[in-house]
N, C-alpha and C positions, 0 to 999 in steps of 0.2 A: 504493500500500500504506500509506503514511504517513497518508493521509486516513482510511482505514478504522480505523487504530489511534486516531487523534484522535477519532473518533466515540465511542469508549468512554472518553475521557479527560475527566473533568468540567472540569478547568482549561482544556483546549483549547476545549471547548464554550463556557465562560464568556468566554474571550478572544475568540472569534469573535463572540459576541453583543455584547460591549462594543465591539468594532471596528465592527460594523454600526451600532450605536446612535450612535457618534461620527460615523460617515460620514453618517448621516441628519441629525444635528444640523448638521453642516457644510454639507450640501446645502441645508438650510433657512436657512442663514446665521444660525444662532442661536449666541450665545456660551454658554459654560457658565453664566454668571450668568443669562442670559435663560431658558435651559431650566430651570434650577433654580427660577426664579420662576414660570414657566408651569406646571410640573409639581407644584410643592409639595414637591419633594425638596430637601434642603439642598445647598448648593454643595459642602460637604465630602463628602457621600455620592456626588454626581455625579463629582467629581474622583477619589475612591477607585475608583469603578467603571471610569472610563476608564483609570486607571493600573494598578490591581491586579486588576481584574475581580471585585471583591467588592461585593455589594449584597444587600439584603434582597429577598425576593420582592415585598413590598408596594411598595417603592420602584421595583423594576424594572417592575412593572405601571403605576405612576404615570407613569414615563417613557414607557412604550409608549403610554399613553393620550394624553399630550401630543404625541407624535410620530406619532399615528395609525397605530400599528403593533401592534395587538392581535390581528390575525387568527390568528396562530399559537398563541396561548394557548388559544383555545377548542377546539383539536384535541388539546391535550396530554392524555395519558392517556385519550383517548376510547376507546369500545368499538370493537372491530374490526367492519368492515363485512362482512357475509356475502352471498354470491352465491346460495346455495341453502339450503333447509331442512336438507339433509344436513350442511352445514357447521355450522349452528346446533346440531344434535343431537350432532355429533361434538365440538364445543367444550364443550358442556354436559356431556357424558359424561366428558370428560377432566378437568374441573374438580371433579367430585363427589368427596368424600372417601369412602374405603371404611373400614368399621369392621372391626376384627379380631374373630376368634371368641373367645368367652369359654369357658373351660373351667370347668365348674361342678360 
């Protein structure tokens, strides 16, 4: 149940991402200084991310590129995959705005 609640907690998500990034860095035997140099992200930004989970999107992407971990970003906010034309029509119909009647 706690995992479900954490899925809706931005800080918990950021903490998990920072933890996985640090783990990947360690697995690759990279120091913070080396990753900062390779990625182009300042050492201060990298340390802040690992300690407090705060980082700009640009720097997060730069770290992901350096660690060869960009696969998840391309799917972020992607359009839903439809199985049938009925699903497409239903989704399109539900997203159309309806106008109110004017009394004139």
